[in-house]
Structure formats: C-alpha cells, structure tokens
C-alpha positions as CSV (number, residue, x, y, z in Angstrom):
1,X,0.1,-0.2,0.1
2,X,2.7,2.3,0.7
3,X,3.2,2.6,-2.6
4,X,0.2,4.7,-3.9
5,X,0.0,6.0,-0.5
6,X,-0.3,10.1,0.0
7,X,-2.9,12.7,-1.7
8,X,-1.4,11.9,-5.3
9,X,0.3,8.8,-6.2
10,X,-3.0,7.6,-7.2
11,X,-4.1,10.2,-9.4
12,X,-0.7,11.3,-11.5
13,X,-0.8,7.3,-12.3
14,X,-4.6,8.0,-13.3
15,X,-3.9,10.7,-15.1
16,X,-0.7,9.0,-17.2
17,X,-3.4,6.5,-17.7
18,X,-5.9,8.6,-19.7
19,X,-3.5,10.7,-20.9
20,X,-0.5,8.5,-21.5
21,X,3.2,10.0,-21.9
22,X,3.2,13.3,-20.7
23,X,6.2,16.3,-19.6
24,X,6.4,17.6,-16.0
25,X,4.5,20.8,-16.6
26,X,1.2,18.7,-18.8
27,X,1.2,16.7,-15.2
28,X,1.7,19.4,-13.2
29,X,-0.8,21.9,-14.7
30,X,-3.7,18.7,-15.0
31,X,-3.4,17.8,-11.1
32,X,-3.8,20.8,-9.7
33,X,-3.1,21.5,-6.7
34,X,0.2,20.0,-5.9
35,X,3.8,21.5,-5.4
36,X,6.0,21.0,-8.2
37,X,8.5,19.6,-4.9
38,X,5.4,17.1,-4.1
39,X,5.2,16.2,-8.2
40,X,8.6,15.7,-8.0
41,X,9.1,13.6,-5.3
42,X,6.3,11.3,-6.1
43,X,7.4,10.6,-9.4
44,X,10.6,9.4,-8.3
45,X,8.7,7.2,-6.1
46,X,6.2,5.6,-9.3
47,X,9.5,5.6,-11.1
48,X,11.6,3.8,-9.1
49,X,8.9,1.2,-8.6
50,X,8.8,0.5,-11.9
51,X,5.5,2.4,-11.5
52,X,6.2,4.6,-14.8
53,X,9.0,5.5,-16.7
54,X,11.5,8.6,-17.4
55,X,12.9,9.9,-20.7
56,X,14.5,12.3,-21.1
57,X,14.8,14.0,-25.0
58,X,17.8,15.3,-25.9
59,X,16.2,18.7,-26.6
60,X,17.2,22.7,-26.3
61,X,16.0,23.1,-22.9
62,X,15.6,19.5,-21.4
63,X,12.6,17.5,-22.3
64,X,11.3,15.1,-19.2
65,X,8.8,12.8,-20.5
66,X,6.6,10.3,-18.0
67,X,4.6,7.4,-19.1
68,X,3.2,4.0,-17.5
69,X,5.1,1.1,-17.8
70,X,3.3,-2.3,-18.2
71,X,3.0,-2.8,-14.4
72,X,1.4,0.1,-13.9
73,X,-0.7,-0.2,-15.6
74,X,-1.8,-3.1,-13.7
75,X,-3.6,-0.6,-12.0
76,X,-6.1,0.5,-13.7
77,X,-9.0,-1.7,-12.4
78,X,-8.2,-1.5,-9.0
79,X,-7.6,2.4,-9.6
80,X,-11.1,2.7,-11.0
81,X,-12.8,0.3,-8.2
82,X,-11.2,2.4,-6.0
83,X,-12.9,5.4,-7.9
84,X,-16.4,4.1,-8.0
85,X,-15.8,3.1,-4.6
86,X,-15.6,6.6,-3.1
87,X,-18.6,7.3,-5.5
88,X,-20.5,5.5,-4.4
89,X,-20.2,5.8,-0.5
90,X,-19.5,9.4,-0.4
91,X,-22.2,10.6,1.2
92,X,-21.8,8.7,4.0
93,X,-18.2,9.2,4.5
94,X,-18.8,13.1,3.4
95,X,-21.9,14.0,4.4
96,X,-23.9,11.4,6.4
97,X,-22.1,11.9,9.9
98,X,-21.7,16.1,10.6
99,X,-19.6,16.8,13.8
100,X,-21.5,18.8,16.8
101,X,-19.5,21.8,18.0
102,X,-20.3,21.1,20.7
103,X,-19.7,16.8,22.1
104,X,-17.0,16.8,19.0
105,X,-19.5,13.4,18.3
106,X,-21.3,12.4,15.5
107,X,-25.3,13.4,15.0
108,X,-26.9,12.3,12.6
C-alpha cells in the first residue's frame, strides 16, 4: 500500500493512464493544487517502483516525459474500483455524519 500512499500518487497514475505520455508541466497543470516539489518526489518514487518511466529528450531545453509502464497499467482496474467505491459511498463518508461543535460526537 505504501507504493500508492499519499494524496497524489493514484491521481498521477490515473492521469497517465488516461492521457498517455506527459511532460512534467503538463502533469502539474492537470493535477490542480500539487506543488512542483511533491510532484517531483512522487514521480521519483513511482519510477523507482517501476510504475512509470521517465525519459529525457535531448532537446533545448531538455524535455522530460513520463509514461505508465506495463506494470503500472495493471493498477488501472484497481484505481477504477477505488474511485467507484468512493463515489458510491461519498454521502456516507462526507455528508452522513456531521460533528457537533458542542460535543465532538457525530450527530445524525
């Protein structure tokens, strides 16, 4: 599970699954709210775990592209199931129990 831990890793994988090969700035623009530092760190971890590839193009300036690997592509159904589960149970998770300001206990 640590391979996919954190706020952004599954979103990065999902984005690459949907869009194919992308450059760093394309990923940053697509993943609203991610900082360059976190994107860089998560991309490195995903590459180390062979879920994505990093390819440097010898252009001026140097272009770096990221793509999902065959190994990473095996997560497609898993991520889809997690998204479906979240959408199905969203009301129960987010809207179903509100915290009372006075008691800090869930209220119906």
